[in-house]
N, C-alpha and C positions, 0 to 999 in steps of 0.2 A: 465242263462247262460243255464241250461239243455238246454231249447227250443231253445236258439239260436246252439248249438252243432248238434241238430236234427233236423236243420230246412232245409227241402229237395225241400223248394219253393224260395223267392223270398231273402231271407236271407242264402241260402244254400253257402258252400263253395266250391265247385265245381261245375266245367258243363262237364258233357261228351258231347263231339263233337260227336263220332263216338267208337263204332257203337251206335244206337238207344237213340240219342241225349236225355237227359234229365237231373235234377240236381242231386247231390247226396251231403247229411249233410256231416258236418264235421266228423263225428264221424261214418259213414258209409265208406266215404275214408279211414280213418284210419283204421277198423277194413278190409278194403281192402288191405290194404299198410302193417301195423303191426297189427294183432290183438292184440296179447298180450299187448302193447301201448295203444290201443283204450280200453282194461279192466283197465289198472293203470289209466287212466284221469277218467273214471266212478267212479272207487274207491276212487281216490282224491277228486272227488265231491263231494262225502258221505262223506266224512272225514273232510272235510272243512265243511259240513253244521252241521255235530256231533260237532265241533268243542269246540263252545262255551259250551255243557254244558260237555265235558272230559276236557278243560282246568282245571276244578275243581279238577281234579283226575290226577294228573301228575305219570309219570312214567320216571325212570332214565335208559336207554340202557347201557348194560356194555357190551366193545368189547375188542377183543384184541386177541394178536397170540397165538398159541398152546405152553400150557406151561408157560403162563404168568403169571397165579395166579388169572382170572378171575373169576372163578366160587366159587375160595375160597373168595375173595372180596364179593360176592354176598353172600356166604353162612355165612359170620360175619354177616349180619344184620336180619339172619333169627332166627325162633326158633332151639331149639335142634331136633327136629322132620323132620323141613325143610330143616337142614344141612344133617342129615342123609337119605336124598330124593336126596341132590344134587350129585354130579359124580365129585371128586377131585382127583386128582393124574399127575404123567410126562409119565404116558404110555397111549400112543394112547386111551388103551382099559379105560382111564378114559378123553377120550378127549370130547368135545362138541358138538355135528352133528346135533344137531337142535335148533332152538330158542325155551326157556323155558321163558314163563313170568310167574313171581311170583305176585300176588297181594295182597292185605290185607282180611284177611278172611271176615270183616265185608261188603266190599263191594259184597260181593256174595248173600249177605242177601237181599237185595233189585235187584230184579230181571229186574226190568226196565233196570235199570242201568248194570247188571250184562249180560243182553241180548247184551245193546248198547255197551261195553266196548269189548265182544267177536267179533260181528261183523263188529267194527269198526279196531279192532286188523285184522283180515281176508283181510279186504279191503286192510289193508299196506300190509302186506307179500303177499297176494294171493291166501289163501289157508284158509278156517275154520278150527279154532284149534281144538286138541284136548286135553285131559285131562292127567294130569301128575299122572301116578299113587301113590298111596298112599304108597303100599309096595316099600322100599327102594330099593330091588335087579331088579324088575319087572321097577321104576323110571329111574335106573341107564342105563337099557337096552334100554330104552325109549331115555335118555341121549345121549347116545353112537352110536345111529341108527344102533345098531349090527345087526336088520332085515327088517329096511325098504328100504335101498338103497339108489341111489342118488335121487329118489323122493320125497322121506319123509323129506329128508334136508328141503324142502320148505313149511312142515306142521309143523305149530307151535304147543307145547305143553303149556298150561295154569295150573296153580296150586294156591293154596290160604295159608297163613300161617298167625299166630294172631302176631307174632312179626312186621308185617307192621301197623298193626292197628296204632300205635301209632305212627308211622314214617307217615302213613297218604301218602304212593307212593308204585307204582308197581316198581318190577325190571325187566328187560329182560336181561334173559343171552344170550348171543347172542352166534351161534357157531363160533369158533375159526377158524380163518382168516391160513388155511395150505400154505405152499410155493407151494405144489404140488397135484397131483391129486392120491398120491399113497395109500389112505386109499377107493379108491372107493364110497365115499359118497358124493361127490361134487367137482366141482373144485375151487380154489381159485377165478378167476372169477363170478362163479356161486354164490360164497358166498356174494363176495363183493355186487353183483348184489342183491341179499336178504336184505342184511344191509342195503342197502340204503333204500330200502323201507320199513324196519322197522323203518327207522328210522323217518319218517312221524308218526309215532305211539307216538312219544318220546319225552317228554320236554326237556332235555336233555342229553346227550351223553357224558359217561366217557369210554377212552379208555385205558386198561389196558396193560403196557408193561415192559421190566426188562432195567435196564441200558446198557445191550449191544445190544437193539434196537433204541439205537437213532438215528440211520442215517439207519436202514433198510428202504427198499424202500415199502413195505408191510406197515407198521407204515402210511408214508406218504398216500397210497392210501385208507385206511382208511379213513384216516382224508377229503381228498378231495371229498371222498362221502358224506361224511356228511355234509361239506361245502357246496357243490353242491346242492342237495335234499332237506336240512332242514337249510340254512341259517340264521332263526332268532333265533335258538335255542342254547345254550351253550354250549360248545366242552371243555370237561375237559381231564386232563389226568394224569392217577395213575400210579407211577416207582413201581415196587414192587422188592421183593428180593436186595433191596441195603445192599453193603456191608459195615462191619465197616470202612475201609477206604476211604470210600466215604461220602464226604461230601454236605449236600443237596445244598451249594453255588455250590458244580461239577456235580452233576443232573442237577439245572437248567440252567447249562450253555451249557450242553451237547443237552440236547432235546431245546435249546434256539431257535433255527435256525427252528425247523418244529413248536413250538409254536406259533412262528411270523408267518409262513406262512400262517397259517392254523387259525389264532385267537383263540389259548389256551388260555384260561381267567384264569384256575389255574392250579397249578401242584402238586399235592398230590405223598406222597412218602411210603412207609412202609417198614424197614429194616427186612433182612431175619433172622427169629425168628429161626433158625434152626442151625444158627451159635452163640455160646455164648458169643462172642464178641459184641454182637448186643445189649444184652441187655440193656446196657446205652441209647442205641437209640430209643428205642419201648415206648413211653407212657405209663405210671400205671394209670395216673390220668388228669386231667383239671380241668381249674378252669373256673365257672361260676358264674360271677359275685364274690358276696364273699364264695360263697359255693366250694366245691371241690368236682368233680366227679371221683368216680373210674371208671376204665375202666376195665371191664372182661374180662378174658381170658383163660378158662377153660385147664387147663396145659395138662390134655387125651386128646381134641381135640384142640392144639391151631390153630391161625388163624393171619393174617398181619392187623398191625395196621396201618388204613392211616392217614394221616393228611396233611396238606398245607404246603409244603416247604416255607420258607423264606431265601431270599436271606442275611438279617443280620444273620450273627452265634450265636448272644447271644438269637433269638429269636425260635431256633429250640432245640428238644430234644440232650442235657438232662436237658435244660432249663427247665422251667416249661411253657404251653401254655393251649393258652384256649379253652373251649370248642366249639367255634365257628372254629377251626382251625379242626375239626376232622370230616372223612367223612361224620358222622351222620348227622351234622348238615347241610351238602347239602340239607338236605329234607327238613328242614323248606323255605329255600329260594326258592324251587319250589312250594313252597304253597303259594305264594307272588301274587300278580296282576299283579306287573311286568313280572313274569314269564311265567303266564298265558298269557299273550297279547306276549311276543315272541314266544309261542306256536302257537297262532292262527296266527300271522305273519307267522313261520315257515311254516304251511302251505298251509298258503296262496300261498307262494313263491313254494313249491312244486307243488301245481296247476299249477301257472302260467308258473314254468318251463317245465312241463309234455308241458298243452295245447303251450305256443307258441314256447320256445326250441326246442322242441320234437317231438311231434305231428304235430304241423304245417307244421315245417320242414320236417317232412316225408313226410307230402302230398303234399310240395310244390315241393319236390325233386323228387317225382314220378309223377305228371304232368310233369314237364319240362322233364325230363324221356322219356315221353311218347311222347311229341312232338319232342325230338332227335329221337327217335328210330323212329318215323313214316315217319321224312324229310330223314333219310336214308334209309328206306324201298322203299320212293316214290320215290327216287334219280336211287334206282337200277331199278325200274318199269319202271319208264321216259328212262334209257339209254337203257334195253331191246325195250322199243318200237320203240325209234328212229333208233337201230342196223336195225330192221325190216322194216323199211318205208323209210332210207332213203343211198344214199350212202355217204360218209366221207374218207376225207383225212387221211393220216395216224397220223394226227395230232388231228382226232376226230372235223374237221370242215365237216360241211352240206355241200355237193354242190349241191345233188339233192333229191327230193321227190319222193319216189315209192307210188303207188297206191295199192289198193286191188282191182285187174281186177276181179270184179263182174260182173252177169251178165247182172246187171244194164248199171253197166260201158261198158261194151263192146257192150251191145245192143242200146247204145246212141253212142260211136265211127263211131259204122258199120252202120247207118242210119245215120249220118252226111254224114259220107264219102260217101255213096251210093247216096245219094241226091243230095251232092254238085257236083259228077263227073261227066264230061263231056260225050256225048253221044259214043263217041268212045272209053272212059276208061271201059266202061261197055257191049261192046259190044262182043259175044264171052263167056261169065260166065253163067256155068248150075249148075243144080241142083247137090249138094254133097250129093253120097248118101254113102259114107263114115263114114261122121260125121253124117249122119242122123242112121246111124249100131250102131255107139258108145254112143253117148249122147242126146236126146230128146233136152235138153237146146239147143247145137249149131244145129241139124236140124231144129231145130223152125228158127234158126235166120238165116242161111247163106244155105240151101237147095234152095233158087234160083238162086246162085249165084258161089259157089264154084266148081271146077271141083273134080271128084273125086282123081285123081293122086297127084293132086296139094295138096290138104288136105294130102293126107297120107305123101306125102314127107314134107310139112310143121310143120305136127303134130310131126311126127322124128325131125326134124329139131330143134325145139323147146323146145322138151321133155330134149331132149340130152344139149340144150343152159343153159334148166334152172337148171338142174342135174350136168351141172358142173361148175355154178353161172357165166356163160358169160352173162347172160339175168337174170336180176329182182331174185327174191329169192323165194325159196318156203319154207313156215313155217308149220311144222306138231308139234304135241304136244312134241314130241323129241328136236325138234329144238328149242324149246319157253321153255323148260326145260333147254337147252343147254345157250341160250343166260341168263336164267335169273342167272343160277350158277357164268356165266362168269362174268357178274356184281355184285358176290359179297352176292347172295342169300342168301348162309348159316351163313354169319356173319350179314346180315339184318333183313332177315327174321328169328328173335327168334322163334316166336307162331309156326313155321313151322320146323325150324332146330335144335332149341336150341343149338347153337352153334357148331353142328355137321356137318359132311359135305355131310350124307343123311337124308334127311326128317325123322322127327317123325314116320309119317304112311306115307310110298313109296305108297302105294296104291290108298290114298286121294290125294296125289300129284299129281300123273297122272290122277288122275280123274279131278282135277282143271284146268290141261294143257290140257285137251279134252274140259272142260266148258268154258274156255276161248277162243278157237277158234271156238267152237259151238254158243255160246251166238253172237261173232263177227258175226258169219255168218249172223244170224237170224237179229241180228239189222243193219246191215247193208244198209241202205237205202239210201248214198251219190250217187249223181247224179249231172251233169255237170248243168252249167247254158245252157237251150237248146238253145237260141237265140244268145247267147256267142260262143256256141261250133257252131254252125251251119255257123256263122259268120267267126270263124279260121278256118272252113274245106274250104268255099268256098274261103277265100284269100288263102290261101293254093294251092289249085288246080290253081287259075289263077297264082300265084307265080312261079310255075313249068313251063319252057318251056317246047314247046308241044313237041319238040323232046326229052326230058329227058322222057315224059310221054309216047312215043309212043318206047322209050328205051325196055323199058318193054316187049314189044311184045304187046301182045292185054290183056295181063291179071295182068294190075296192082292193079286194085280192086280186083283182086282174089287173089292174093297174099296176101293184105289187110287182108281182110275177112279169107283167110285160118289162118292166124296168130291169129287174135281175135279168132276164131273157136278153135283152138290149144289150148290157154289158157285155155279156160271151158272143156278141156277135160282131163287136169292135174290129175285131183283128181280120175278119172278113170282110168287115165293110170300107175299111180304111186300106185293103189290100197288102198290108203287112204281114210277114211271116213270123215275126217276132216281136209282139206289142206286150205292153205291161198297161194295163187300166189300175191306177191307184186313187180311190175313194173312201169316204168315210160312209160309213149307214147312213148317218144322218142328213149327208149331203143327197145320199142314192133316192132317200123316203123325200126330201122335200123334192129333190127332180120330179117325182112321180106325185107332187100335186099333193102329198098327205102331209099338210102341216102341222096337223095336230100328233101325228106319228112321230113324226121329225121332232118335234120340242120333247115329246117325251123321252125318246132316246136321246137327245142330247141332256137332260135335264135328268135321267136317270142315274143313282152311283151305279148301279150296278152292269148296267147297259155300257155305261163308259169304259168301266173298270173291262170287262170281257172286249171290246175293243183295242183297248191299248195294250192287251195282253198278246191279241193275234199281231196286233198290227206291226207292235215292237220284237215280236218273234219275226216278222218277215224281213223290218228292217235290218235283225242282225243279221237273218241269213243274206240277204240282196250285199248289205258291206263286206263281209266274210268272203262273198262269190267274187265280187268285184274287186276286192286286196289279192285274190287267188286270180284270175285273170289278166290284172295290172303290175302283179310282181310284189306285192307290199305285204310284210309281216301286219297280219289285222289285229297282234299285239295279244297281249295277255297280264292282266284281264281284258277283257275287250270293253269296247267306249260307253259312252252312258248318254242319255239326252236330258234335256232339263224340261218337265212339262209340268205346268202349272207348280211352283216350287218344291216340285220332285223331282230328284235323281232317279232316273231308271235306268240299272247296267243293263244293256245288250246281253243274253242268256247265250250259253252255245249252242249255236245250231247244229243241228244231225245233217251236215251234206255229206255229197258223195260227189267226189269229181274223179274224172276218167286217169289212167295214167298219162295219158300223153294231153291232159287237158290243160297244164298250168302255162303259166306266162312264158312267152317267145322272150323276153326280156324281166330281168328279175332285181330289185334292190334287194342286196344283202344286208345282213345286220351281224355287226360282230361287238362281241362285249369281253372287257381283259378279265383272265383269271387273277385274281389278288395274292393268289398264295404264290403263283409265277414271283411277282416282287420277293419275296420273301426267300426263296430257291435261291433265287439271282443272287440276293444281297449277300446270302453266307459263304457263293464261291467268288463272286466278282463284287468285292463291298462297293456301293455306290461311289461313298468318299475313302479317298486313299488313306493308310495308315499314316502314310508317309509325308502327305500333304500341311 
């Protein structure tokens, strides 16, 4: 199974679609999404591998609330020296704030076994264990975590005791489950999390409580944690400090709802030995066949004596009980083959839950979220593009598309209008020295046609109309930033804004705005279909009555060319190094005062198709370059716009971007590989056959 979880080839769990498409293994994806959980999966995998050997060496976990008598129960199974090393009492200075694993002393005599036990226990809790000090005072400080702090809560302690040799089991004394974080040594949530991890090391789980905790929420939380993570292992309950006025039947009835809900197999009880009236209910001996076993409980260091509670009054003390009712008999049950089977099933269940319910669910959630976030980001960039390249109604419907009036487009328009114009429209057109002096691109284009005075007049007129937004739209880096923010960039581009109103790095964001416009200028090679444009220009001149042509005086063509030249001069006039001037041909003709020409272009089907095709190509290019600089996958297929009841799909643009021209921040896109689920289910079935 490990090979599958690490496979980043054909059986990989995840495909990264953007940026740098590649496959990602289950464990790689999980380390990216939840590193701690990835470590847990690897550790649980090792635990399953070690399980067959360690099933022969059972451990009983003992957990409970602060002051429930949990450590007293553990101490009752240890030697006198072991008891001295445990920390017992009712004050916080006697509380257990670290895991302490007590193992039979003879297990340490086998180096390979001892190393395996330590490694497996470290895998379970998530940290390599330390040894418990031999001297009681030092051991108590470790037990109570007096100097380790919050982090030491997850660093377990290990000790050995000869009394456990005969019992043949280990005992895991778990940290007290406290109700708040007042002690400063780990929150209740963190303690329950570690408790759940530790449960995978154990063959059975014993929760210690008191009669007053029957309906305590924390008790339910402990049982829930255990049943979730190790559903196969036995869950037991030990009720300590039962008062003389309480019968075993009363105790069983009080805990029955919790026991039934969480599958508690047996309830043990111990009467409060500090109350004299409890004496008759504390077992002094037990029957083992024909023999009677004396239960030792030294008067100088008395401990609770636990026995399984019966619903039948005459089967509980002061009546005689069998030795199989004593807690110590539980150790024999944990040595049985069926207990080993349940232990192994529990480990498989824990691994299954971690791999499927937690790990795969986390990776799938992350992949789904990456797609959702990318869709939101794409919409922001698409809305921004549309706003910069179209005219819209107040309801958002697109009424007209605008083009970036690049030098190529303007040259085509000028050449087409000049070539198609009748002789009288060209009479009197002179060299435009004004444009020639301001910008070489304009002078090269119009120096043969446009008179200086007219050029100056149209230049100022067009500049003011663009500035007041009566004609087209000028786009500089600040305008692009404003538009992106208007469409929700701070909320939809988390890799740039992290939910804040301003970018994480304002300088990089501003640079990205410049780069979008710069790369668009460099890549925009969109031109009209020359044959169709010539045909449209010729037809337009034919359709305009001669008297309207002459109404312009002798300069209708000059008016057109001066308008086009003025557009090329806009970046110079506004002093912008990067500026995009977007306007439709209809707007430019109207701005030149050529209303008849404007009306023809607006109503001509071929003319509109020509404009739309070129504009949509530019929009697609701008959108893709915007995505590239912002670090968003543009999608495949590219989006579409709706114009006059028609959906128009963005064509794939031919753009060139430098190797270092990508975004400083990207929003990665991931997709699950569905075949991985099938492969995983074949190795580690989603549902256990024994469930």
